[in-house]
C-alpha positions in Angstrom: -26.5 -33.6 -21.9 -23.7 -31.7 -23.6 -20.1 -31.7 -22.4 -20.5 -28.0 -21.3 -23.7 -28.8 -19.4 -22.0 -31.7 -17.7 -19.1 -29.7 -16.6 -21.4 -26.9 -15.4 -23.4 -29.5 -13.5 -20.3 -30.9 -11.8 -19.1 -27.4 -10.9 -22.4 -26.6 -9.4 -22.3 -29.8 -7.3 -18.9 -28.9 -6.0 -20.0 -25.4 -5.1 -23.1 -26.6 -3.3 -21.2 -29.3 -1.5 -18.5 -26.9 -0.3 -19.2 -25.3 3.1 -20.1 -21.7 3.1 -16.8 -19.9 3.6 -16.3 -16.2 4.0 -12.9 -15.0 2.9 -10.6 -14.6 5.9 -10.3 -10.9 6.9 -6.9 -9.4 6.4 -5.5 -8.0 9.6 -4.6 -4.4 9.7 -0.9 -4.3 10.3 -0.6 -0.7 11.2 -2.4 1.4 13.8 -5.5 3.3 12.7 -6.3 6.6 14.4 -9.8 7.2 15.5 -9.7 10.8 14.0 -8.5 9.7 10.6 -11.6 9.2 8.4 -11.7 7.3 5.1 -11.7 10.5 3.0 -8.5 11.8 4.7 -6.9 8.5 4.3 -7.7 8.2 0.6 -6.4 11.8 0.1 -3.0 10.8 1.6 -2.9 7.7 -0.5 -3.7 9.6 -3.6 -1.0 12.3 -2.9 1.6 9.6 -2.2 0.8 7.9 -5.5 1.0 11.2 -7.3 4.3 12.2 -5.7 5.7 8.7 -6.6 4.6 9.1 -10.2 5.9 12.6 -10.7 9.2 12.1 -8.9 9.9 8.5 -9.9 12.9 9.6 -12.1 14.6 10.9 -8.9 14.3 7.6 -7.0 11.5 8.3 -4.5 10.3 4.7 -4.9 13.1 3.7 -2.6 11.6 5.8 0.2 8.2 4.2 -0.5 9.7 0.7 -0.6 11.5 1.4 2.7 8.2 2.5 4.4 6.3 -0.5 3.1 8.9 -3.1 4.1 6.9 -6.0 5.5 3.6 -4.7 4.0 1.9 -5.7 0.8 1.4 -2.0 -0.3 0.9 1.5 1.0 -2.8 0.6 1.5 -1.7 -1.7 4.4 0.1 1.1 6.3 -1.4 2.4 9.5 -2.5 6.0 9.6 0.6 7.2 11.5 2.9 5.4 9.0 1.0 6.8 6.1 1.3 10.3 7.3 5.0 9.8 8.0 5.5 8.5 4.4 3.7 11.5 3.0 5.9 13.8 5.0 9.0 12.0 3.9 7.9 12.3 0.2 7.4 16.0 0.8 10.9 16.3 2.2 12.2 14.3 -0.7 10.5 16.8 -3.1 12.3 19.6 -1.3 15.6 17.7 -1.5 15.2 17.4 -5.2 14.4 21.1 -5.5 17.4 22.0 -3.3 19.8 19.4 -4.8 20.3 17.6 -1.5 20.7 13.8 -1.5 18.1 11.7 0.2 20.9 10.2 2.3 22.1 13.6 3.5 18.5 14.5 4.5 18.2 11.3 6.5 15.4 9.8 4.3 17.3 6.6 3.5 17.9 4.3 6.4 20.9 2.1 6.6 19.2 -0.6 8.7 15.7 -1.9 8.7 13.9 -3.0 11.8 
């Protein structure tokens, strides 16, 4: 038996000896609405990512980081939080257009809950 075959055999023994484990489901940290389907959710996520990319030179990532504090990514936001972030980014876009700071528009929080 070659060394590779021996290692493969040992690996297969370990796999067969291990109990069948399903990966632990990740809890949804935000609230999901019953009326918000997967297509609408994906559309909001796509628009948020696009706005983040287009307006990154203007510092919109701070708004996204602020909204996702305590979450792994925007994918973990609940539907209401996702919509709020999308609205905030639209407001940020208007601020950039009108030369208004994010702070003056109330988009940057001083404290985090």
